[in-house]
N, C-alpha and C positions, 0 to 999 in steps of 0.2 A: 344269304350267303353262299356263291356258288362251290360245289363239291370241290372243286382243285382248291378254291382258296381255304375252304375249312380244312383241307390237307396240309398245305402251306403251313396255314397257323399253328394246328396241332405238332406239326414236325418241330417249328420254331420253338413253342412253348415247351418242347421236350429236349430243347439245345441240340437239334441235329446240325452236322456240317452243312455249309451252303451248298457244298457239291452234291449231298444225298437229297436235299430239299429240294433242288433245281431238278434232278434227276428223277424222283419220284412224281415231283409234281406235271413233267412232262409226258409219262408215262400213262398218268392219272388223264390228263387231258385230252389224249390221243382216243381213251378208253371210254370215256365218258361222251365225246363226239361219235364215236363210232357204234354207241349202244343203243342210241336213236331210241330211248326211254328212260324216265327219270331213275336217277343212280340207286333209289332205295327199292325198284322192281326189280333189280336184277339177282339172278342167281348164279350157283355153280356151272350150269348149262352155258350161259354167258361168258362165263371167265374161259371157258374151253374152246369157245368158239372163236373168242378173241387170241386166244394163245394159239391158235390154228390160221385166223387170220393175218399174224403178225409173222407165222413160220412162211405163209404163201409170198408174202412179202418181204422174204429173204431177209428178215432183221437177224441180228446176231442172236447167237442163245444168252450171251449174258445181257443182252440188252433185255430180252424177252424174260429173263428170271427176275432181273431189276424191276419191270414195270408187273410184276403178276405179285412181287414182295409188296410195292408200294400200294396195288389194291388190298392187300389181305390186311396190311394195316389200316388203311381207309375204312374197310369195313370190320375189322376187328375194334377198333379204338374210338371210330368216332359213331359207327350205324350199330356197334356191339353186337355184331354175326360175325361168325366163324366161316370163312370160306376157304376150307382146305382144296388146293389146289397141284397136283406135282408139277416141276419145274419142267424144262426142257433140259435134256441130257445133253452136256458138252463132248463135246470132242477133244481129247486131250494132244495139246500142241506145243511143240518143243518151244521154250523161249527167243525170240530172236535175240542173236547176238551179234556184234560189231567188233571187228578188231581194234586195237589201241591205237591203230595209224588211220582207221576211217575216220572215228569219233574225235582225233587229233585235227583231221582235215575239215571235220562237219564246222569245229570249232574257228577255225582259222577263215572258212569260208563267210563267215560272218562278220558284218560290218560294224555293227550296232553293239559297243563293250558291254552294254548291259544283257546282251542277248547271248553274247559268249559267256558271260557270269553265269547266266540260266543250265546252260551246257555242262559245263563247270561243275556246278553244285549238284545238278542230279546225277551225272554220272560220278563226280570224284567221291561225291558221298552216299550214294546210292540211295538217292530221297524218291518218292510218290512225287511225280507232278505239283500237286495239290498241296504236300508239304514246302515244296521248293518256292512255289507263288508267296504262299503264305509266310515264310521264313522274312523277320525283322531284324534289324542291326542291331537292338538289346539282346537278340539271341545268340550272338554270336563271341564268344571268348576268343579275341585274337591272341592272347600269352597263352593260353593252352590247346589252342588249334579245335575247338570244338563247338558246335551248334548243338542250341536246344530246339529240338522238333515238339512245339506243344499240339498237343491233341491230334497225333496221327490217327492212322486206323485203327478203331478200337477205342478212342477218344483217352489216349494214354501220351503220356511225355517221355521221348525218350533222348538221348545223346548221341552224336554221331561226331565222327572225326572229320574235319575239314582239312583238303590237301594244300599244299605249300605253295602250289599255284594256284590256287582260288583265292587263299589268303592275301597273295602279293599283289595279284590282278585287283582283288576290291581293296585292297590298302590306295592303290594307284589312282581310284576311280573317285577316295575324297568322299565316302557315304556320307549321306546324309542320315538322321534319325526317321524310321519310319520302315516300313515296307523296303526291303533290297531293292523288288519287283513292283513300284507302285503303278497302279491302273486308275480308270477312270472311279472305280468303285472302290476304291481302296487298295488292293494289290492286284497285281496283272491277273486276268482270268485264265482259267487252266486252258480254255478254247485257244486264246491267243497262244498261251505257252506251246502248244501241240500245233498251231502254226509255224510258230521259228524253229520249232526242231525239223517238223515237215521241210520248212524251207532251204534249210541247210543239209539234209539228206539231201533232195532233188540236187542239188548243186553239187554234191559229192559222187551220188551214187546214180542219181538219174530218177531216182524214186522218192515216196515219201517213207518215215517212219514216223512210230511212237514215242513220245518221251519214255513209256516202260521200257523200250528197248535198252535205253541207257542204263537204267536199273541192273535191268537183266545180264548187260555186260558186266555191271561193276561185279555181281555177285559171281559170275561164271570165272571173271578174271583173276578173283580174288581164291575160287577154289584151285583153280589150275594153279595160282602161286605156292597153294599147300597150306593157304591160311586154315586156322581151327573154323568148323561150320559152325559150333554152338556161338562162339563170337560176331561169325557172319551174321548169325540167327538175330542176336542182337543188335544190331547193326542196322538191318532192315525192319524192324519192330514185329517179327514174324511170332506168330503164336505158337503155331507147332512147328517143329523140327523138319517134321516131314515136307514142308511148304519149301524150306530152305534145299531140302535135300532135291528137290523136284529140278533145280537149276544145275545140279550135278551131271544129269544127263547130257549135256551141252557142254562140259567142260572137257578139254583136249586132256584127254586120260591118256596114259603110257600106250593101251591098247589102238587108240588113235594114232598116236606117232611112230607106230611102227612103220619102217619101210617100205612100201610095195614094190613088189616083185619083178614090177615094169621097170621101177629105176634102180634095180641092183645091179 
């Protein structure tokens, strides 16, 4: 069996998410192709050189660190060897946040009703894109206006609220049983969802954006509205409060609303 398939099989046996399996397998495949020798002959220096190769090819730090995590998992769990190598330091960037008006225009710019619904649930409930595409009709409690997010990040279930606008639009579509956003292999893929959001953004702003910017906007707008940050943490499914606090940096605080003397 090929090393990549061994990795995929081991991850599946441990009930890792489809997204993690796909990403880890992709990184491992690139490494084994680059390695030019049997995988069991690789050492720490090979991982260092691979990390350098990815940096030279301008791969994002997040991608590089994910690929390294995949390889460390492969060597530790399959070949029973510890391959410890530091990841790439990531630059701390402020999250991308859109105005409510921009997001509303993005929703309006889409013609497909299900595509509109996708943007509504990501922004309206602050979901990760992987959580949004995996949502099923039986996870929605229309009377209480809540959604059960199954096996979110960290393999934990949680409850989130649903906007009245989403519920109204969802009901009008006469939803069937199963995934809210069906696709070829069960539900809509994360990649397809990213393309839908990018298309909406290009129509409104002339440039693409990622679904996570809608989640970032959800958090920021709640903070600006004065909502309790610990409640926001629960809605987002963050393990650490500090992660949620990171969004407060881009919120329109009182200091940012001070009128410029140029306009006085």
